[in-house]
N, C-alpha and C positions, 0 to 999 in steps of 0.2 A: 804731364803726359800719362795717359792711362793705357794699360796693356791688357790684352785678352787673357783671361784666366786659364784658357785651354791651350792655345797655340802660341802665346806670348807675343803676338803681333800688336803693333800700335793701333789703338782704337781711333776711329774717325769721330768727328763731332756728332753727337746724338746717340752714340753707342755707349752703354754703361759698363757691362762686364764682359760681353762676348762680341767677337767681330762678325759672327754669322750664326744662322740657326743650326748649322751642322755642329759648330763648336759647343753651342748650348746643349744640344741633345747628347753629344759625346761626354760632356761633363756630368750628365745625369746617369751615365751608365757605369759609374764606379762600382766595383764589386769588392766583397770581403772574402777572405780565405777562412774556411772552416774545415773541420774533420768530419768525415762520414760517421754517423753513430753506429753503423753496422760493420764496415770493413776498415775504418780509420783512414780512408783515402782522403787526400786534400781536395776540397771542392771550392769553387768560387761562385758566389751567389749574390744577388742584390740584397742590400740591407733589409728591405721590406719583407723578404722571404725567409728571414731567419726564424727558426722555431726551437722548441726545447730539444727536439731530436731532428737532425738533418741527415738526409740520405743522398748518395750519389746517383741512385737510379731506383726505379720502381721495383726491379728484381731484388735489389739489396734490401729494400723496405720490407717486402714480403718474406724474404728468407730470414730476416732478423726477427720479425714479429711472430713468425710461425714456429719458432723454435720451442720445443717442449722439454720440460724437466721432469725427471722421475722423483715423485714425492711419496711420503708415507703418511697415511691417515693417522691422526693423533688418537683416534678412538679404536678403530678395528685393526690398525697396523697394516692395512692392505696397501700395496704399491699402486700408484696411478700416475698418469701423465697430465701435466698442466702446462698451458701455454705461458710463454715468458711474460707477456703483458699482464696476465692475471696474477702471476707471482709478484710482479712489480707493484700491483695494486693491493697486495696483502692477502690474496686468495691462495688456495692450494693447501689448506690445513686439513680439510675434511674431504673424503672421497665422494660423499653423497649428502643429500639433504637429510636422509634418515640418520646418518651419523651426527650431523649438525644438531638435529632436534634432541639428541640424547644429552646435549650439554645444557639444554634449557632446564630451568627449575621445575620441579613437579607441580602439577596443577592442584589447587586446593578444592576440595569437595564441599559444596554448600547446598542448602535447601532453599527453594523459593518460599518466602514467608507467607505467600497466599495459597498456592496450589500444592506445595510440597515437592515439586519437581526437582530432581537432583541436578546440580549444575557443576561443571568443571571449569574453574576460573584460574587465570594466571595470578600469581601472588601479588603482582603490582596492582591488579584491578579488584582484588577480593574485598577491600574495605568499601568499595563503591557499589558493587553488584549485590543486590538483595532480592531481586525479582527476575523471573525468566522472561517477562515481556512487559510492555507498557500497560496492557490490559490488567495484568495481575497487580501492578503498582497502583493503578487507578482504583481497582476494587478494594485493595487493602487500605487505601487512604480514605475511602468513603465511610461515613458513620451510619451503620445499619441499625434499624430499629425493628424489633419483633412485634408483630401484630397478629390478631386473630380475625379471620375472614367472617363477615357478618352472615354469609350465606352457608358455606360449607363447614364453618367453625374450625378450619385447619390453620395451623400456625404458618406464617410466612414472614420474610424479611424484606424491607425496602429501605432505600437511602433516606436519611433525615430530610434532605432538601425536598423530596417528593411529599413527605409527611407535612412539611411546612406549607406546601401548596394546597393542602386539603385532601390529598390522596391517602390511601391506606385502609379504606373500609373493606375492600374486596381483593382477593388474591389474583383474580383474572377477570377478563371482560365477560366471560360466560356466567360467572357468579353474579356479576353486576346486573346483567340482563335478567337472570332468573329471579334475583332478589327484588328488583323494582316492581315485580308483579304485573298483573294485567290491568288495563284501563277499564272504565265502565262499559265502553262499547265492546271491547274484547270479551268481557265477562258475559255480556248479553249474547254475543255470537257463540261463545262456548256453551252456554245453556241451551241455545237453539240446536247446536250440533249434538249435544247429549240427548235432547228430547227426540231428535230424529234417528237416534240409534246408529249414528255414523261414527266409525273409528277414525280418530284424528290424532295428530301430534301438534302441540302448541310450541311456538318459538323454536321451530325446527330449522337447523342451519343447512343451507344448500349452497355449496361452493363458497363464494365470498359474501353471500347475503343470508338473511334470516326471514323465514316465512312466518306470518302470524299463525296460520293454521294450514297444516298439510293433511289432506284427506287420504287415509291409508287405503291401498288397493287401487287407487285412481290417482293419476298424476295431475291432481288439481290442488290449487292453492287459493286460500281466501285471505284477502288483505283488508284490514279495517283502516280506512283513511280518515283521520281527524280533519275537521273543516279548516282549522287554522294552520296546522303544521304541514299539511299536504298541499296548501295553496301558495306557499312561499316559492319564488322562482327557482331557487336552488333545489328545493324538494321535488318540484315538478320534473326537473331534469334527472334527478336521482331515480325517481320512480320509473321514468322512461328507460333508463339504462338497466334498471332491475328487471323490468318486464321483458326487455329484449334478451337479457342474459338467460332468464328462466324459460322463455319461449324457445330459445335455441336448444335447451335441454329437454324439450318436448313437454313442458308443463303448461297447463291451462290455468289462467289467472282470473279470479273473480274478485273485483274490487267493489266494496260496499262503503259508501260515504257515511260519516257520523250522523248527518241530518236524516238519512234514510233509516239507519238503525234505530234512532231515537223515535222516529215517527211511527214505525211499525210496532205492534205488540209482539210478545214473545212467540205466540202461535203463528202470527202472520209472517214473522221473520223466519220461523222454522219451515213454513210452507215455501217461502221464496227461495231459501237456500237449497231445500230438497229439490225444488223444480229446476233450479239452475245447474245443480250437480247432475241430476238424472236426465 
């Protein structure tokens, strides 16, 4: 014979522990007796609701946790109020972050090995910090080689990996362009311009492009187009972009092909250039 665990009645066939659903639900409402963490009043709660701190009401919870204690700062000895839950967590030693910072060890002063910038570093990090930035670190680790520019004869430094690639003859692009000199067709055009007594500048930079010859006093440019290099598809597009750019700046462009320059004599070329300019 089996008996209901809640009401002690005899169970019918098919029933295991409880005689009805009501008895089963009542059995699951068992409560435990605890003391309120705030006012020590006895409270009964379900076992699943048990916490580290249990309160009889919301008001008791707020009143308990909003309590403040008068503490003294260990640095400036100033009195200040701290909430109870912060004291329980170990806070309430310093009145402000400023006083807390006074307890930190003094920072170590170091210099960046690359640029010499003064750094203030925490003692724990001082063995690791040697540079002010990644750029300075990278520059310091590069192996620089001193070279002399073939054009301006000035000393300059460049990384060894660039030297290994065949660079290092010139300090800048301007020196490279000036040093490589003029081609034979540019030389003939220059002689024609000198013969016609026109003032000009050779390899003159205008914006992002360079003009072979700029006629001074007139916004006119003469370009000497080699038959091979200026017929490559990429070069054709570049020349069109260059013409558009210079035209927008109000320059008039005169292009003379290599075959035309070679065909004409110096006097004939002088007459043709003078006629197209004037």
